[in-house]
N, C-alpha and C positions, 0 to 999 in steps of 0.2 A: 672341578674339585674346589672346595672352599679354600681360600688362601690362608696360610698360617697367620695367626694373630699374636701379637706380643701379650704377655701376661704380666700383671704387677709383680714386683719383686722388691725385697729389702736387701740391703747390702752389708756384709761384714768383710773387712779388708785385712789380708795378711800383710806381713812386712816385705813380701818379695814380689809384689805386683800380681800375685795370684789371688783372685777374689772368689769368695764363696757366697752364694746367694740363696735365700729362701724363696719359695714360690707360692703364689696363691693358685690353686689348681682349678682349672675348668673341668667340668664333668662330661665334656663332649669330645669325641675323636677329632672333630674339625677345629678344635681349639686346643692344640697340644701343649704339653710341657716343653718350654723352650729354654735354651741357653742364650747367651749374648750373641752368638753367631747367627741366631735366627730372629733376634729381637728387632731388626731393622725393618724398613718398609718391604712389603711383599712385592715380588715381580709378577707380571701378568700371567706367567705360566704356573704360579702357585708356589714357586720356590722362594726362599727368603734370602735377602742380601745379608752379608755378614763379613766381619774382618777375618783375616787369617789367624791361625793360632799364635798367640802372643809368645814371645821368647821369654824364657826364664831369666831372672836377673843375673844368674851365673850358671855356668855349665856344670851340672852335677857330675858328669863323667870325669871332670878335671879336678873335682874337689873331694877329699875324703868324706865318707858318709857321716862320720862323727862331727866334723866341722859343719857340714851342711845342716845337720839336725840341730846343732847348737845355735846356728843362725836363726832357724825357725823358732826355736824356743825363746831365744833372747828377744825376738821381735813380737812375741805374744800371739802366735798363731791360734786362732779361735776354733779349736777342734770341738769344743763343747757345742758350738752352733750346729756343726754337722751331726753330732751325736743326737742333739735334740730333734733334728729333722728325721734322722733314722728311726728314733723312737716314735715320732708322731706319724710319719708317712710310710715307714717301712723301707725307705731308700734315701740316699743322699748323693748328690752329684758333685764331683770334684772336677771343675773345669781346668784345662791346661795342666793336667797331672803329668803329661809327657810332652817334651818339646819335639820339634819337628824332626830332629836327628834321631831321637829314640823311636818315633813313629816309623820313620823310614827303615831303621835297623830291624825292627820287629816285623814290619811288612815283608821285608826281604826274607826273613827267617820263615814266615808263614808260607810264602810262595815256594821256598825250597822244599818244605815238607809236602806241600800240595802237589808239586810237580813229581815228587818221588812216589807218593802214595795214591794220588788221584789225578793222573795226567789227562783224564778225559774232560776236565773243566767243569764237571758237575758240582753240585753242592757238596761240601766236605765238612763232616763233623768228626773230629779226632779227639778221643779221650786220652788222658795220661800223656800229654805232649811235652811236659816240662823238660825232659831229658833229651829232646830231639835237637835242641840248639841252645847254646849258652845264653843267647839273648833272652830266652824265655825265663831263665833263672833270675834275671835282673829284676823282674817284677815281684818275685816272691816276698822280698823284704823292702819294697819300694817306699821311701819316706813320705810320699804324697798320700799313701793309703794305710800302711801298716799301723801307724799310731791310732787311727780311727778304729781299726779292728781290735787293737789291744784295749782301748778304752771300753769296748763293749764286751769282748769275750775274755779278757785277761791274758796272762802270759803263758798258760799251759795249753798252747794251740799248735796247729800245723795245717798244711794244705792237704786235705783228704780227698779232693776231687778237683779236676780241671778239664776243660775242653776248649778246643780251638774250632771256631766256626767260620766257614767261608760260604757266602750265599750269593751267587751270581743272579742276574735278573731272571725272573720266571717268564715263561711263555704267557702271552696275553690271555690265553684261554685256560690257564691253570685254575683248578678248583680251590677256593679258599678252604683253609683248614682251621679247626678249633684246637688251639694249642695251650689253653690256659692251664696252669699248674702251679703248685708249690714245690719247692725242692725238698728232698729228704726221703723219698721212697717210703719204706715201711714205717718211718717215724710218723708219717701222717695217717697210719692205720692202727698202729699198735700202742701209741702213746695217748693217754687220756686227754680229753679236751677240757680247758683250753691248752693247746700244745705249747711247749717252750720254744725259744728261739733256736738254740743248739748250734747254729752255724750262720756265717755270713758269706755271701758271694760277691766278688768284685768283677765287674765287666770293664775291660779295657778296649775302648773303641779305636780302631786303627783307620777308619774311614769316616768321612762326614756323613751324618744322617740328617739332612736338612728338612725333609718332609716325611710324613707317615708312609708314603709309598716306597721309601728307600729301605724298607725292612726294619722300621723302627721297633725297638723294644717297647712293648706296651705293658703298662702297669695299672693297678687299681690302688690309688693312694689310700693308705690306712687299712688295707685289706689283710695285713699281717695279723690283725686282731680278730679275724674271722676264720674259722676252720672249714667253711663250706662255701662253694660258689655254684650258682645255678648253671647247669650244663646245656640248656636248650637254646641259649642265645649268647651274644656277645655282651659283656658287662656294660651297663649304661654309664658307669662312672669311670671307665677306662680312659687313659690318656697315653699317647705315644711320646716317648722321650726323644726330643730332637737335640742332637749333640754334634759336636765337631770332633774330628780326629784328635786324639790326645786326651780325651775326657775319660775319667773313671767313674763308674756308678757303683756304689756300695749298696747291696740288697740284703735285707733280712730274708732268710730262706722261706719264711712263711708268707711272704708277699705273693699274691697272685699275679702272675706275669706271663707274657707270651711274646714270641717273635712274630712280627708282622711279615706279610709277604713282600718281597722285593719286586716291585714293578717299575723301578727306575732304570736308568741305563748304566749304572755303576754297580760294582761288586761290593758287598758288605763284608767286612772282616772284623771279628771281635774275639778277644781272648778272655776266658773266664777262669778265675781262681777262687776256690771255695775253702774257707777256713773253719775249723771246728776244734773242739776240745780233744786233747791227745788220748783221752780214755774212750773215744768213739772210734770204731774201726774205720779204716780207709775204704773209700768206694772204688778207687782206682789203684792199680798196681803201676807205679811210675816207671819201674824197670830201670832205674838209674843205677849204674854200677856202684857197688859199695866203696870201692877204692876212690871213685870220683867224689862221692858224697863225703868221704873222710877227709878229702883235701879242701873242702869248703870251710868258710869261717863258721864259728859255732852257731850263730843265730840262724843263718841260712840252713845249716845242717838240721837244726831242730825243726824248722818249718817244712823240711822235706820228709819228716817223719822219723828221723833217727832217734834212737833211745838206747840206754844202757841195758835195759831188760824189759820184760813185759810189765812187771810191777812198777817200773819207772814211769809208765804212762799214768798210773794211778797215784803213786806216791813218789813224785819225781825227786831225784837228787839234783845238786847244783849242776852237774855235768849234763843232765837231761834237758834242763831248761835255762840256758844262758840268758834268755829274755827276762827272767825274773830278776837276776842280778843287775842286768842292764837298766831296767826300769827303776829298781829300788835305790840305785846308787848314782843316778844321774840327777843333776839339779833340774827342776821343772819351773816353768814360768808361772804356772798356776796349779791349783789342786786337781784340775781336770786335765792337765797335760801330762804326757809321759813320753819319754824318748828312750833310745837304746844305744848301746855301744856296738860298734862294728869295726872291723879292721880297715885301715886306710885303703882306698881303692876298690872296696867291695861294691 
């Protein structure tokens, strides 16, 4: 197998030690999209050397979310750079979005669900998982990603779809599968072309994906601008995303993407959260108890689909969309930045 090679990149730095980088994309599967963890010299076996996940400057769990967001705003976090990549390439990579403690906490939650629902150890694809563990709710309004979603979709949004994926190594003789698709289901059939964005999906990686054979998410950069993909072969311009645990990838739903086969010796774990406008029907029934939802802080409640009435999704009241008030009444570092209010300790 050809060893992964580093790709050119430019750098924009946030004020917290978390760096966001643009990439020049190779159009070959043997020259993958890489993060810093894979940018070092390749080992003889084809894996890449890389540093461990960098610690955040401060522990978010110990800091009220409002204070944490103010820090990022005051230090001029360049979200517009990520938004530009999302518009251009159809995806944007946020490295070190989660610290090691958060990755460990979420991994433990995933394994609890997996042991309860799929104890045979096979591949596990679980829809509507958010209510199965409190740890999963922490990502709904996570400050590393939600501001990017807001910049693109606005404040009248919620999580309409989610899935938890666990993929252990495949047998050596497993047949390769053609998995390329756009998200959206009937939106890709019943809406005129060129089709609108309508939603974003965030993939939270809980395990390192240092090579393509680790089940890397494969994408075709820029393909969110085309509605058709040839089905008789793998796309020539596809690239695997090589990321480390704690990385979040924001995807335009129109981007052509596919999960690669896992032929490594490790299990791949990823959580997916999809955001859309509140006037679009949910794809999943989250099944979270109404009393539990009512006890959450307002922003998180909105993002879980709560509303005062059916018409409140189309013509929302202040109570329906606390995100609107939060964005409009918080100071911003630049015209492209937005943040939101949340209760301390959320």
